PDB file of N, CA, C and O in Angstrom:
ATOM      1  N   MET A   1     -20.011   4.080  24.189  1.00  0.00           N
ATOM      2  CA  MET A   1     -19.706   4.828  22.985  1.00  0.00           C
ATOM      3  C   MET A   1     -18.484   4.199  22.323  1.00  0.00           C
ATOM      4  O   MET A   1     -17.477   3.947  22.984  1.00  0.00           O
ATOM      5  N   VAL A   2     -18.569   3.954  21.064  1.00  0.00           N
ATOM      6  CA  VAL A   2     -17.475   3.299  20.344  1.00  0.00           C
ATOM      7  C   VAL A   2     -16.497   4.358  19.815  1.00  0.00           C
ATOM      8  O   VAL A   2     -16.908   5.428  19.365  1.00  0.00           O
ATOM      9  N   MET A   3     -15.213   4.046  19.877  1.00  0.00           N
ATOM     10  CA  MET A   3     -14.182   4.932  19.343  1.00  0.00           C
ATOM     11  C   MET A   3     -14.059   4.662  17.852  1.00  0.00           C
ATOM     12  O   MET A   3     -13.609   3.593  17.440  1.00  0.00           O
ATOM     13  N   GLU A   4     -14.464   5.643  17.042  1.00  0.00           N
ATOM     14  CA  GLU A   4     -14.446   5.487  15.588  1.00  0.00           C
ATOM     15  C   GLU A   4     -13.987   6.792  14.951  1.00  0.00           C
ATOM     16  O   GLU A   4     -13.997   7.842  15.594  1.00  0.00           O
ATOM     17  N   VAL A   5     -13.591   6.722  13.698  1.00  0.00           N
ATOM     18  CA  VAL A   5     -13.144   7.908  12.973  1.00  0.00           C
ATOM     19  C   VAL A   5     -14.294   8.905  12.901  1.00  0.00           C
ATOM     20  O   VAL A   5     -15.414   8.562  12.524  1.00  0.00           O
ATOM     21  N   GLY A   6     -13.991  10.149  13.271  1.00  0.00           N
ATOM     22  CA  GLY A   6     -14.990  11.213  13.250  1.00  0.00           C
ATOM     23  C   GLY A   6     -15.653  11.479  14.596  1.00  0.00           C
ATOM     24  O   GLY A   6     -16.359  12.477  14.740  1.00  0.00           O
ATOM     25  N   ARG A   7     -15.446  10.622  15.573  1.00  0.00           N
ATOM     26  CA  ARG A   7     -16.060  10.806  16.896  1.00  0.00           C
ATOM     27  C   ARG A   7     -15.406  12.003  17.590  1.00  0.00           C
ATOM     28  O   ARG A   7     -14.180  12.077  17.681  1.00  0.00           O
ATOM     29  N   VAL A   8     -16.222  12.933  18.077  1.00  0.00           N
ATOM     30  CA  VAL A   8     -15.728  14.079  18.833  1.00  0.00           C
ATOM     31  C   VAL A   8     -15.549  13.639  20.280  1.00  0.00           C
ATOM     32  O   VAL A   8     -16.438  13.012  20.856  1.00  0.00           O
ATOM     33  N   CYS A   9     -14.400  13.968  20.870  1.00  0.00           N
ATOM     34  CA  CYS A   9     -14.080  13.571  22.238  1.00  0.00           C
ATOM     35  C   CYS A   9     -13.555  14.771  23.020  1.00  0.00           C
ATOM     36  O   CYS A   9     -13.186  15.794  22.445  1.00  0.00           O
ATOM     37  N   VAL A  10     -13.530  14.624  24.337  1.00  0.00           N
ATOM     38  CA  VAL A  10     -12.905  15.605  25.222  1.00  0.00           C
ATOM     39  C   VAL A  10     -11.696  14.934  25.851  1.00  0.00           C
ATOM     40  O   VAL A  10     -11.797  13.831  26.389  1.00  0.00           O
ATOM     41  N   LYS A  11     -10.541  15.608  25.781  1.00  0.00           N
ATOM     42  CA  LYS A  11      -9.330  15.055  26.383  1.00  0.00           C
ATOM     43  C   LYS A  11      -9.421  15.175  27.895  1.00  0.00           C
ATOM     44  O   LYS A  11      -9.807  16.223  28.413  1.00  0.00           O
ATOM     45  N   LEU A  12      -9.072  14.115  28.601  1.00  0.00           N
ATOM     46  CA  LEU A  12      -9.158  14.080  30.059  1.00  0.00           C
ATOM     47  C   LEU A  12      -7.805  14.257  30.739  1.00  0.00           C
ATOM     48  O   LEU A  12      -7.751  14.577  31.926  1.00  0.00           O
ATOM     49  N   ALA A  13      -6.720  14.056  30.010  1.00  0.00           N
ATOM     50  CA  ALA A  13      -5.391  14.090  30.626  1.00  0.00           C
ATOM     51  C   ALA A  13      -4.421  14.891  29.767  1.00  0.00           C
ATOM     52  O   ALA A  13      -4.652  15.109  28.577  1.00  0.00           O
ATOM     53  N   GLY A  14      -3.346  15.318  30.385  1.00  0.00           N
ATOM     54  CA  GLY A  14      -2.310  16.048  29.663  1.00  0.00           C
ATOM     55  C   GLY A  14      -2.550  17.544  29.660  1.00  0.00           C
ATOM     56  O   GLY A  14      -3.510  18.029  30.260  1.00  0.00           O
ATOM     57  N   HIS A  15      -1.672  18.278  28.979  1.00  0.00           N
ATOM     58  CA  HIS A  15      -1.787  19.733  28.967  1.00  0.00           C
ATOM     59  C   HIS A  15      -2.939  20.223  28.098  1.00  0.00           C
ATOM     60  O   HIS A  15      -3.279  21.405  28.138  1.00  0.00           O
ATOM     61  N   GLU A  16      -3.542  19.340  27.318  1.00  0.00           N
ATOM     62  CA  GLU A  16      -4.707  19.693  26.494  1.00  0.00           C
ATOM     63  C   GLU A  16      -6.012  19.226  27.136  1.00  0.00           C
ATOM     64  O   GLU A  16      -7.048  19.193  26.472  1.00  0.00           O
ATOM     65  N   ALA A  17      -5.973  18.865  28.417  1.00  0.00           N
ATOM     66  CA  ALA A  17      -7.156  18.364  29.122  1.00  0.00           C
ATOM     67  C   ALA A  17      -8.282  19.388  29.061  1.00  0.00           C
ATOM     68  O   ALA A  17      -8.066  20.584  29.259  1.00  0.00           O
ATOM     69  N   GLY A  18      -9.486  18.899  28.784  1.00  0.00           N
ATOM     70  CA  GLY A  18     -10.657  19.755  28.692  1.00  0.00           C
ATOM     71  C   GLY A  18     -10.957  20.249  27.298  1.00  0.00           C
ATOM     72  O   GLY A  18     -12.026  20.814  27.064  1.00  0.00           O
ATOM     73  N   LYS A  19     -10.041  20.053  26.360  1.00  0.00           N
ATOM     74  CA  LYS A  19     -10.249  20.518  24.983  1.00  0.00           C
ATOM     75  C   LYS A  19     -10.894  19.419  24.148  1.00  0.00           C
ATOM     76  O   LYS A  19     -10.707  18.230  24.403  1.00  0.00           O
ATOM     77  N   ARG A  20     -11.662  19.848  23.141  1.00  0.00           N
ATOM     78  CA  ARG A  20     -12.331  18.913  22.243  1.00  0.00           C
ATOM     79  C   ARG A  20     -11.404  18.528  21.102  1.00  0.00           C
ATOM     80  O   ARG A  20     -10.620  19.344  20.617  1.00  0.00           O
ATOM     81  N   CYS A  21     -11.503  17.277  20.683  1.00  0.00           N
ATOM     82  CA  CYS A  21     -10.707  16.772  19.577  1.00  0.00           C
ATOM     83  C   CYS A  21     -11.541  15.774  18.794  1.00  0.00           C
ATOM     84  O   CYS A  21     -12.625  15.377  19.223  1.00  0.00           O
ATOM     85  N   VAL A  22     -11.025  15.374  17.646  1.00  0.00           N
ATOM     86  CA  VAL A  22     -11.714  14.429  16.772  1.00  0.00           C
ATOM     87  C   VAL A  22     -10.776  13.266  16.480  1.00  0.00           C
ATOM     88  O   VAL A  22      -9.588  13.469  16.228  1.00  0.00           O
ATOM     89  N   ILE A  23     -11.309  12.054  16.512  1.00  0.00           N
ATOM     90  CA  ILE A  23     -10.517  10.879  16.167  1.00  0.00           C
ATOM     91  C   ILE A  23     -10.382  10.826  14.651  1.00  0.00           C
ATOM     92  O   ILE A  23     -11.384  10.786  13.938  1.00  0.00           O
ATOM     93  N   VAL A  24      -9.141  10.824  14.155  1.00  0.00           N
ATOM     94  CA  VAL A  24      -8.912  10.769  12.715  1.00  0.00           C
ATOM     95  C   VAL A  24      -8.416   9.399  12.253  1.00  0.00           C
ATOM     96  O   VAL A  24      -8.444   9.096  11.060  1.00  0.00           O
ATOM     97  N   GLU A  25      -7.963   8.573  13.198  1.00  0.00           N
ATOM     98  CA  GLU A  25      -7.525   7.221  12.834  1.00  0.00           C
ATOM     99  C   GLU A  25      -7.498   6.345  14.081  1.00  0.00           C
ATOM    100  O   GLU A  25      -7.093   6.798  15.153  1.00  0.00           O
ATOM    101  N   VAL A  26      -7.924   5.101  13.945  1.00  0.00           N
ATOM    102  CA  VAL A  26      -7.876   4.134  15.036  1.00  0.00           C
ATOM    103  C   VAL A  26      -6.677   3.228  14.779  1.00  0.00           C
ATOM    104  O   VAL A  26      -6.611   2.556  13.750  1.00  0.00           O
ATOM    105  N   LEU A  27      -5.724   3.211  15.723  1.00  0.00           N
ATOM    106  CA  LEU A  27      -4.513   2.413  15.543  1.00  0.00           C
ATOM    107  C   LEU A  27      -4.704   0.974  16.018  1.00  0.00           C
ATOM    108  O   LEU A  27      -4.357   0.034  15.304  1.00  0.00           O
ATOM    109  N   ASP A  28      -5.253   0.798  17.215  1.00  0.00           N
ATOM    110  CA  ASP A  28      -5.546  -0.527  17.752  1.00  0.00           C
ATOM    111  C   ASP A  28      -6.579  -0.364  18.861  1.00  0.00           C
ATOM    112  O   ASP A  28      -7.252   0.664  18.931  1.00  0.00           O
ATOM    113  N   SER A  29      -6.710  -1.352  19.715  1.00  0.00           N
ATOM    114  CA  SER A  29      -7.750  -1.301  20.750  1.00  0.00           C
ATOM    115  C   SER A  29      -7.403  -0.335  21.890  1.00  0.00           C
ATOM    116  O   SER A  29      -8.236  -0.086  22.762  1.00  0.00           O
ATOM    117  N   THR A  30      -6.183   0.210  21.890  1.00  0.00           N
ATOM    118  CA  THR A  30      -5.754   1.104  22.961  1.00  0.00           C
ATOM    119  C   THR A  30      -5.484   2.530  22.499  1.00  0.00           C
ATOM    120  O   THR A  30      -5.715   3.472  23.256  1.00  0.00           O
ATOM    121  N   TYR A  31      -5.002   2.705  21.276  1.00  0.00           N
ATOM    122  CA  TYR A  31      -4.568   4.024  20.807  1.00  0.00           C
ATOM    123  C   TYR A  31      -5.317   4.499  19.565  1.00  0.00           C
ATOM    124  O   TYR A  31      -5.712   3.712  18.704  1.00  0.00           O
ATOM    125  N   VAL A  32      -5.497   5.830  19.507  1.00  0.00           N
ATOM    126  CA  VAL A  32      -6.082   6.486  18.343  1.00  0.00           C
ATOM    127  C   VAL A  32      -5.239   7.723  18.029  1.00  0.00           C
ATOM    128  O   VAL A  32      -4.456   8.179  18.862  1.00  0.00           O
ATOM    129  N   ILE A  33      -5.408   8.256  16.824  1.00  0.00           N
ATOM    130  CA  ILE A  33      -4.793   9.532  16.456  1.00  0.00           C
ATOM    131  C   ILE A  33      -5.891  10.582  16.550  1.00  0.00           C
ATOM    132  O   ILE A  33      -6.971  10.410  15.984  1.00  0.00           O
ATOM    133  N   VAL A  34      -5.613  11.686  17.275  1.00  0.00           N
ATOM    134  CA  VAL A  34      -6.599  12.758  17.435  1.00  0.00           C
ATOM    135  C   VAL A  34      -6.038  14.063  16.882  1.00  0.00           C
ATOM    136  O   VAL A  34      -4.825  14.241  16.770  1.00  0.00           O
ATOM    137  N   SER A  35      -6.945  14.966  16.540  1.00  0.00           N
ATOM    138  CA  SER A  35      -6.596  16.291  16.066  1.00  0.00           C
ATOM    139  C   SER A  35      -7.761  17.207  16.379  1.00  0.00           C
ATOM    140  O   SER A  35      -8.881  16.740  16.586  1.00  0.00           O
ATOM    141  N   GLY A  36      -7.511  18.500  16.415  1.00  0.00           N
ATOM    142  CA  GLY A  36      -8.598  19.435  16.666  1.00  0.00           C
ATOM    143  C   GLY A  36      -8.112  20.851  16.839  1.00  0.00           C
ATOM    144  O   GLY A  36      -6.920  21.131  16.712  1.00  0.00           O
ATOM    145  N   LEU A  37      -9.042  21.747  17.130  1.00  0.00           N
ATOM    146  CA  LEU A  37      -8.700  23.141  17.374  1.00  0.00           C
ATOM    147  C   LEU A  37      -8.026  23.249  18.734  1.00  0.00           C
ATOM    148  O   LEU A  37      -8.645  22.952  19.756  1.00  0.00           O
ATOM    149  N   GLY A  38      -6.774  23.667  18.760  1.00  0.00           N
ATOM    150  CA  GLY A  38      -6.030  23.755  20.007  1.00  0.00           C
ATOM    151  C   GLY A  38      -5.485  22.423  20.484  1.00  0.00           C
ATOM    152  O   GLY A  38      -4.919  22.341  21.574  1.00  0.00           O
ATOM    153  N   VAL A  39      -5.647  21.378  19.682  1.00  0.00           N
ATOM    154  CA  VAL A  39      -5.135  20.048  20.025  1.00  0.00           C
ATOM    155  C   VAL A  39      -4.207  19.602  18.901  1.00  0.00           C
ATOM    156  O   VAL A  39      -4.625  19.472  17.751  1.00  0.00           O
ATOM    157  N   LYS A  40      -2.949  19.371  19.245  1.00  0.00           N
ATOM    158  CA  LYS A  40      -1.965  18.935  18.268  1.00  0.00           C
ATOM    159  C   LYS A  40      -2.261  17.502  17.842  1.00  0.00           C
ATOM    160  O   LYS A  40      -2.635  16.669  18.668  1.00  0.00           O
ATOM    161  N   ARG A  41      -2.095  17.214  16.549  1.00  0.00           N
ATOM    162  CA  ARG A  41      -2.310  15.848  16.048  1.00  0.00           C
ATOM    163  C   ARG A  41      -1.294  14.929  16.701  1.00  0.00           C
ATOM    164  O   ARG A  41      -0.086  15.136  16.588  1.00  0.00           O
ATOM    165  N   ARG A  42      -1.803  13.901  17.393  1.00  0.00           N
ATOM    166  CA  ARG A  42      -0.915  12.979  18.082  1.00  0.00           C
ATOM    167  C   ARG A  42      -1.640  11.695  18.439  1.00  0.00           C
ATOM    168  O   ARG A  42      -2.866  11.611  18.372  1.00  0.00           O
ATOM    169  N   ARG A  43      -0.854  10.698  18.818  1.00  0.00           N
ATOM    170  CA  ARG A  43      -1.394   9.435  19.303  1.00  0.00           C
ATOM    171  C   ARG A  43      -1.913   9.666  20.708  1.00  0.00           C
ATOM    172  O   ARG A  43      -1.294  10.388  21.489  1.00  0.00           O
ATOM    173  N   CYS A  44      -3.051   9.058  21.036  1.00  0.00           N
ATOM    174  CA  CYS A  44      -3.652   9.257  22.343  1.00  0.00           C
ATOM    175  C   CYS A  44      -4.258   7.942  22.829  1.00  0.00           C
ATOM    176  O   CYS A  44      -4.888   7.216  22.060  1.00  0.00           O
ATOM    177  N   ASN A  45      -4.062   7.650  24.103  1.00  0.00           N
ATOM    178  CA  ASN A  45      -4.663   6.472  24.720  1.00  0.00           C
ATOM    179  C   ASN A  45      -6.159   6.725  24.864  1.00  0.00           C
ATOM    180  O   ASN A  45      -6.557   7.801  25.309  1.00  0.00           O
ATOM    181  N   ILE A  46      -6.996   5.755  24.498  1.00  0.00           N
ATOM    182  CA  ILE A  46      -8.443   5.974  24.562  1.00  0.00           C
ATOM    183  C   ILE A  46      -8.942   6.139  25.992  1.00  0.00           C
ATOM    184  O   ILE A  46     -10.039   6.657  26.198  1.00  0.00           O
ATOM    185  N   SER A  47      -8.161   5.711  26.988  1.00  0.00           N
ATOM    186  CA  SER A  47      -8.579   5.913  28.371  1.00  0.00           C
ATOM    187  C   SER A  47      -8.440   7.381  28.781  1.00  0.00           C
ATOM    188  O   SER A  47      -8.961   7.780  29.823  1.00  0.00           O
ATOM    189  N   HIS A  48      -7.743   8.188  27.973  1.00  0.00           N
ATOM    190  CA  HIS A  48      -7.590   9.619  28.234  1.00  0.00           C
ATOM    191  C   HIS A  48      -8.609  10.441  27.473  1.00  0.00           C
ATOM    192  O   HIS A  48      -8.510  11.668  27.441  1.00  0.00           O
ATOM    193  N   LEU A  49      -9.595   9.788  26.853  1.00  0.00           N
ATOM    194  CA  LEU A  49     -10.614  10.478  26.064  1.00  0.00           C
ATOM    195  C   LEU A  49     -12.002  10.170  26.594  1.00  0.00           C
ATOM    196  O   LEU A  49     -12.286   9.048  27.012  1.00  0.00           O
ATOM    197  N   GLU A  50     -12.870  11.185  26.572  1.00  0.00           N
ATOM    198  CA  GLU A  50     -14.279  11.008  26.914  1.00  0.00           C
ATOM    199  C   GLU A  50     -15.074  11.255  25.631  1.00  0.00           C
ATOM    200  O   GLU A  50     -15.180  12.400  25.192  1.00  0.00           O
ATOM    201  N   PRO A  51     -15.640  10.196  25.013  1.00  0.00           N
ATOM    202  CA  PRO A  51     -16.378  10.399  23.765  1.00  0.00           C
ATOM    203  C   PRO A  51     -17.684  11.157  24.011  1.00  0.00           C
ATOM    204  O   PRO A  51     -18.322  11.001  25.052  1.00  0.00           O
ATOM    205  N   THR A  52     -18.064  11.973  23.041  1.00  0.00           N
ATOM    206  CA  THR A  52     -19.346  12.674  23.101  1.00  0.00           C
ATOM    207  C   THR A  52     -20.306  11.970  22.152  1.00  0.00           C
ATOM    208  O   THR A  52     -19.930  11.012  21.478  1.00  0.00           O
ATOM    209  N   ASP A  53     -21.532  12.442  22.103  1.00  0.00           N
ATOM    210  CA  ASP A  53     -22.519  11.835  21.201  1.00  0.00           C
ATOM    211  C   ASP A  53     -22.415  12.386  19.787  1.00  0.00           C
ATOM    212  O   ASP A  53     -23.178  11.972  18.914  1.00  0.00           O
ATOM    213  N   LYS A  54     -21.489  13.313  19.537  1.00  0.00           N
ATOM    214  CA  LYS A  54     -21.339  13.926  18.218  1.00  0.00           C
ATOM    215  C   LYS A  54     -20.339  13.158  17.378  1.00  0.00           C
ATOM    216  O   LYS A  54     -19.335  12.650  17.878  1.00  0.00           O
ATOM    217  N   LYS A  55     -20.638  13.083  16.081  1.00  0.00           N
ATOM    218  CA  LYS A  55     -19.742  12.421  15.132  1.00  0.00           C
ATOM    219  C   LYS A  55     -19.689  13.257  13.872  1.00  0.00           C
ATOM    220  O   LYS A  55     -20.730  13.624  13.328  1.00  0.00           O
ATOM    221  N   LEU A  56     -18.483  13.565  13.397  1.00  0.00           N
ATOM    222  CA  LEU A  56     -18.290  14.336  12.183  1.00  0.00           C
ATOM    223  C   LEU A  56     -18.083  13.400  11.008  1.00  0.00           C
ATOM    224  O   LEU A  56     -17.579  12.288  11.167  1.00  0.00           O
ATOM    225  N   ASP A  57     -18.472  13.855   9.834  1.00  0.00           N
ATOM    226  CA  ASP A  57     -18.315  13.062   8.620  1.00  0.00           C
ATOM    227  C   ASP A  57     -16.966  13.390   7.983  1.00  0.00           C
ATOM    228  O   ASP A  57     -16.879  14.228   7.085  1.00  0.00           O
ATOM    229  N   ILE A  58     -15.911  12.715   8.463  1.00  0.00           N
ATOM    230  CA  ILE A  58     -14.575  12.886   7.894  1.00  0.00           C
ATOM    231  C   ILE A  58     -14.026  11.520   7.516  1.00  0.00           C
ATOM    232  O   ILE A  58     -14.463  10.493   8.037  1.00  0.00           O
ATOM    233  N   SER A  59     -13.064  11.523   6.604  1.00  0.00           N
ATOM    234  CA  SER A  59     -12.472  10.262   6.168  1.00  0.00           C
ATOM    235  C   SER A  59     -11.303   9.897   7.071  1.00  0.00           C
ATOM    236  O   SER A  59     -10.753  10.754   7.763  1.00  0.00           O
ATOM    237  N   LYS A  60     -10.926   8.625   7.062  1.00  0.00           N
ATOM    238  CA  LYS A  60      -9.792   8.145   7.856  1.00  0.00           C
ATOM    239  C   LYS A  60      -8.529   8.875   7.414  1.00  0.00           C
ATOM    240  O   LYS A  60      -8.250   8.975   6.219  1.00  0.00           O
ATOM    241  N   GLY A  61      -7.771   9.381   8.374  1.00  0.00           N
ATOM    242  CA  GLY A  61      -6.527  10.080   8.069  1.00  0.00           C
ATOM    243  C   GLY A  61      -6.732  11.485   7.547  1.00  0.00           C
ATOM    244  O   GLY A  61      -5.852  12.019   6.872  1.00  0.00           O
ATOM    245  N   ALA A  62      -7.869  12.103   7.837  1.00  0.00           N
ATOM    246  CA  ALA A  62      -8.164  13.456   7.369  1.00  0.00           C
ATOM    247  C   ALA A  62      -7.078  14.421   7.841  1.00  0.00           C
ATOM    248  O   ALA A  62      -6.508  14.249   8.919  1.00  0.00           O
ATOM    249  N   THR A  63      -6.798  15.439   7.021  1.00  0.00           N
ATOM    250  CA  THR A  63      -5.780  16.423   7.383  1.00  0.00           C
ATOM    251  C   THR A  63      -6.300  17.341   8.482  1.00  0.00           C
ATOM    252  O   THR A  63      -7.499  17.391   8.757  1.00  0.00           O
ATOM    253  N   ASP A  64      -5.379  18.063   9.102  1.00  0.00           N
ATOM    254  CA  ASP A  64      -5.764  19.011  10.155  1.00  0.00           C
ATOM    255  C   ASP A  64      -6.723  20.068   9.615  1.00  0.00           C
ATOM    256  O   ASP A  64      -7.639  20.494  10.319  1.00  0.00           O
ATOM    257  N   GLU A  65      -6.518  20.490   8.375  1.00  0.00           N
ATOM    258  CA  GLU A  65      -7.390  21.506   7.759  1.00  0.00           C
ATOM    259  C   GLU A  65      -8.805  20.959   7.565  1.00  0.00           C
ATOM    260  O   GLU A  65      -9.779  21.674   7.804  1.00  0.00           O
ATOM    261  N   GLU A  66      -8.930  19.708   7.136  1.00  0.00           N
ATOM    262  CA  GLU A  66     -10.255  19.095   6.974  1.00  0.00           C
ATOM    263  C   GLU A  66     -10.972  18.967   8.316  1.00  0.00           C
ATOM    264  O   GLU A  66     -12.181  19.186   8.399  1.00  0.00           O
ATOM    265  N   VAL A  67     -10.233  18.614   9.360  1.00  0.00           N
ATOM    266  CA  VAL A  67     -10.811  18.493  10.704  1.00  0.00           C
ATOM    267  C   VAL A  67     -11.284  19.861  11.184  1.00  0.00           C
ATOM    268  O   VAL A  67     -12.372  19.988  11.745  1.00  0.00           O
ATOM    269  N   LYS A  68     -10.460  20.883  10.961  1.00  0.00           N
ATOM    270  CA  LYS A  68     -10.810  22.244  11.375  1.00  0.00           C
ATOM    271  C   LYS A  68     -12.093  22.710  10.683  1.00  0.00           C
ATOM    272  O   LYS A  68     -12.986  23.259  11.327  1.00  0.00           O
ATOM    273  N   ARG A  69     -12.179  22.489   9.377  1.00  0.00           N
ATOM    274  CA  ARG A  69     -13.406  22.884   8.631  1.00  0.00           C
ATOM    275  C   ARG A  69     -14.621  22.142   9.126  1.00  0.00           C
ATOM    276  O   ARG A  69     -15.687  22.739   9.277  1.00  0.00           O
ATOM    277  N   ALA A  70     -14.491  20.845   9.386  1.00  0.00           N
ATOM    278  CA  ALA A  70     -15.630  20.044   9.868  1.00  0.00           C
ATOM    279  C   ALA A  70     -16.083  20.498  11.249  1.00  0.00           C
ATOM    280  O   ALA A  70     -17.284  20.553  11.513  1.00  0.00           O
ATOM    281  N   LEU A  71     -15.140  20.825  12.139  1.00  0.00           N
ATOM    282  CA  LEU A  71     -15.487  21.294  13.478  1.00  0.00           C
ATOM    283  C   LEU A  71     -16.195  22.648  13.416  1.00  0.00           C
ATOM    284  O   LEU A  71     -17.176  22.870  14.125  1.00  0.00           O
ATOM    285  N   GLU A  72     -15.698  23.552  12.568  1.00  0.00           N
ATOM    286  CA  GLU A  72     -16.313  24.864  12.447  1.00  0.00           C
ATOM    287  C   GLU A  72     -17.702  24.775  11.831  1.00  0.00           C
ATOM    288  O   GLU A  72     -18.601  25.521  12.218  1.00  0.00           O
ATOM    289  N   ALA A  73     -17.885  23.862  10.871  1.00  0.00           N
ATOM    290  CA  ALA A  73     -19.192  23.678  10.240  1.00  0.00           C
ATOM    291  C   ALA A  73     -20.204  23.111  11.224  1.00  0.00           C
ATOM    292  O   ALA A  73     -21.384  23.458  11.177  1.00  0.00           O
ATOM    293  N   ALA A  74     -19.742  22.236  12.119  1.00  0.00           N
ATOM    294  CA  ALA A  74     -20.625  21.606  13.100  1.00  0.00           C
ATOM    295  C   ALA A  74     -20.916  22.527  14.280  1.00  0.00           C
ATOM    296  O   ALA A  74     -21.871  22.317  15.028  1.00  0.00           O
ATOM    297  N   GLY A  75     -20.090  23.534  14.432  1.00  0.00           N
ATOM    298  CA  GLY A  75     -20.293  24.468  15.544  1.00  0.00           C
ATOM    299  C   GLY A  75     -19.624  23.974  16.762  1.00  0.00           C
ATOM    300  O   GLY A  75     -19.681  24.625  17.805  1.00  0.00           O
TER     301      GLY A  75
END
């Protein structure tokens, strides 16, 4: 699974482990910016993420509000 903007992932590490988040920006081959319901927008190592087969239609650098609306619309 490729790490791309809009990919829904599950966090594997940290105090937000087990929560779903969305990639809003790819920084390099190691780090991405994630955001989501119950997940603070922050830089995250891709080795701490488990990508799912779901992908949301959001633009690069989408705001937290746009991510929240897209997640709620997708269920």
